[in-house]
C-alpha positions, 0 to 999 in steps of 0.5 A, spaced: 203 454 907 208 456 902 213 452 905 210 446 906 207 446 898 215 448 898 218 442 901 213 439 897 215 441 891 222 439 892 220 432 893 217 431 886 222 429 881 225 434 877 226 438 874 222 443 878 220 447 873 215 442 871 212 441 877 205 439 878 205 444 884 206 450 881 206 457 886 204 463 884 205 470 888 200 475 886 200 480 890 197 488 891 204 491 892 209 493 888 216 497 887 220 497 891 216 493 896 217 487 890 224 486 893 221 484 900 217 479 897 223 476 893 229 476 898 223 473 903 222 468 898 230 467 896 231 466 904 226 461 905 227 458 899 222 457 897 221 456 888 216 460 885 213 459 878 209 466 876 210 473 880 205 478 879 206 485 883 198 488 881 200 495 884 193 495 887 189 492 882 185 486 882 187 480 883 181 476 881 183 476 872 190 475 875 187 468 879 184 466 872 189 465 866 193 462 871 188 457 872 189 457 880 187 452 884 186 456 891 188 462 893 190 466 900 190 472 902 190 477 908 184 482 906 177 481 904 178 485 900 182 480 895 178 474 897 171 477 895 172 478 888 177 472 888 173 467 891 167 467 885 174 464 882 177 459 885 176 457 893 180 462 897 182 462 904 184 468 909 191 468 912 191 469 920 194 476 921 194 479 929 190 483 932 195 489 933 197 488 926 197 496 922 192 490 916 187 492 922 185 499 920 187 498 913 181 493 912 177 497 916 177 502 911 176 497 905 169 495 907 168 501 909 168 503 901 
């Protein structure tokens, strides 16, 4: 989805910084894993307007302040609070992913 949004963004009149399509990354990760996110986005050629590395903090306040129109995440724990602020969709991942165990552990809390 982010690659498609980025392609649309590139076809709009310049400068890209003033595009009506703004992309923000809001991740629960923090240093040093932030470099993986940055390198991946660069490799994909995705322009990001803002990036927030939350270090495990809730994302809903940032989404509200940013004025997000839609939010995607791979964990229900983040989607539950965010969905009260903005329409939210789950990003699926393979059933053998370690994320399945993290999600189960979060549901037990």
